C-alpha positions as CSV (number, residue, x, y, z in Angstrom):
1,X,0.0,0.0,0.0
2,X,1.3,3.4,-0.9
3,X,1.1,5.9,1.9
4,X,0.4,9.5,1.0
5,X,0.1,8.8,-2.7
6,X,-1.1,11.5,-5.1
7,X,-3.8,10.1,-7.4
8,X,-4.6,12.1,-10.5
9,X,-7.9,11.2,-11.9
10,X,-11.4,12.5,-12.2
11,X,-12.9,9.0,-12.2
12,X,-14.5,8.0,-8.9
13,X,-14.7,4.3,-9.7
14,X,-11.0,4.2,-10.4
15,X,-10.3,5.6,-6.9
16,X,-12.7,3.1,-5.4
17,X,-10.8,0.3,-7.3
18,X,-7.4,1.6,-6.1
19,X,-8.7,1.4,-2.5
20,X,-10.3,-2.0,-3.0
21,X,-7.0,-3.6,-4.3
22,X,-5.3,-1.8,-1.4
23,X,-2.9,0.2,-3.6
24,X,-3.9,3.4,-1.8
25,X,-5.4,4.2,1.6
26,X,-7.3,7.1,3.1
27,X,-4.1,9.1,3.3
28,X,-4.1,9.5,-0.5
29,X,-4.6,12.9,-2.1
30,X,-7.0,12.7,-5.0
31,X,-7.0,15.6,-7.6
32,X,-8.6,15.7,-11.0
33,X,-5.7,17.4,-12.8
34,X,-2.2,18.6,-12.2
35,X,0.3,20.6,-14.2
36,X,2.4,21.9,-11.3
37,X,5.8,20.1,-10.9
38,X,6.1,21.2,-7.3
39,X,2.9,19.3,-6.4
40,X,4.4,16.1,-8.0
41,X,8.1,16.5,-7.0
42,X,9.3,13.4,-5.1
43,X,5.9,11.8,-4.7
44,X,4.5,8.5,-5.9
45,X,1.8,9.4,-8.5
46,X,-1.0,7.1,-9.6
47,X,-2.6,8.1,-12.9
48,X,-1.5,9.5,-16.2
49,X,0.7,12.5,-16.2
50,X,2.9,14.1,-19.0
51,X,6.4,12.7,-19.2
52,X,7.8,16.2,-18.5
53,X,6.1,15.9,-15.0
54,X,6.8,12.2,-14.5
55,X,10.5,12.9,-14.4
56,X,10.1,14.9,-11.2
57,X,8.0,12.3,-9.4
58,X,9.5,9.6,-7.3
59,X,7.6,7.1,-9.5
60,X,4.4,6.9,-11.5
61,X,2.0,4.0,-11.2
62,X,0.0,3.2,-14.4
63,X,-3.2,1.2,-14.2
64,X,-3.9,-0.1,-17.8
65,X,-7.6,-0.2,-18.7
66,X,-8.8,-2.3,-21.6
67,X,-11.4,0.0,-23.0
68,X,-13.8,-0.6,-25.8
69,X,-14.6,2.4,-28.1
70,X,-18.0,2.5,-26.4
71,X,-16.3,3.0,-23.0
72,X,-14.7,6.3,-24.0
73,X,-16.3,9.5,-22.7
74,X,-18.4,7.8,-20.1
75,X,-18.0,6.9,-16.4
76,X,-17.3,3.3,-15.7
77,X,-18.7,1.6,-12.7
78,X,-16.5,-0.1,-10.1
79,X,-17.5,-3.5,-11.6
80,X,-16.4,-2.3,-15.1
81,X,-13.1,-1.0,-13.8
82,X,-12.4,-4.3,-12.0
83,X,-13.2,-6.2,-15.2
84,X,-11.0,-4.0,-17.4
85,X,-8.1,-3.1,-15.2
86,X,-4.7,-4.7,-15.8
87,X,-1.9,-5.1,-13.3
88,X,-0.6,-1.8,-11.8
89,X,2.9,-1.1,-13.1
90,X,5.3,1.4,-11.4
91,X,7.6,3.4,-13.6
92,X,10.6,5.6,-12.7
93,X,11.1,8.3,-15.3
94,X,14.3,10.4,-15.5
95,X,15.6,12.9,-18.1
96,X,18.9,12.0,-19.7
97,X,20.5,14.8,-17.7
98,X,19.2,13.4,-14.4
99,X,20.6,10.0,-15.3
100,X,23.9,11.5,-16.2
101,X,24.1,13.5,-13.0
102,X,23.1,10.4,-10.9
103,X,25.8,8.3,-12.6
104,X,28.4,11.0,-12.0
105,X,27.6,10.8,-8.3
106,X,28.0,7.0,-8.3
107,X,31.5,6.7,-9.6
108,X,34.6,7.6,-7.5
109,X,36.1,10.9,-8.4
110,X,39.5,9.3,-9.4
111,X,37.7,7.1,-12.0
112,X,36.1,10.2,-13.6
113,X,39.4,12.2,-13.5
114,X,41.2,9.3,-15.2
115,X,38.7,9.2,-18.1
116,X,37.1,6.0,-16.8
117,X,33.6,5.7,-17.9
118,X,33.2,9.3,-19.2
119,X,35.3,11.0,-21.7
């Protein structure tokens, strides 16, 4: 269970589903939309967010939903979400610069000075 998760969705049945499968608890913050990096920074996010915001999150959990064309644009019931939901998958997204910076912090300074892994 994720404590203090930030769930970004406007779909009530999805929130109910996340609680039913014990992915989140009552401490989760539920918001319909977010475009503020500071709200996301360092947190575990459940729900779709742009990749430019995902890279400031600790991680992003995606719940795949197998939707038919007739499902689009309407609210699904909890039973329908249960039926269509796939396995939650957690992703960690970083920019190339973040990865580079993290790798630089990993290697001993003498390796970097001697041209070790980076030229």
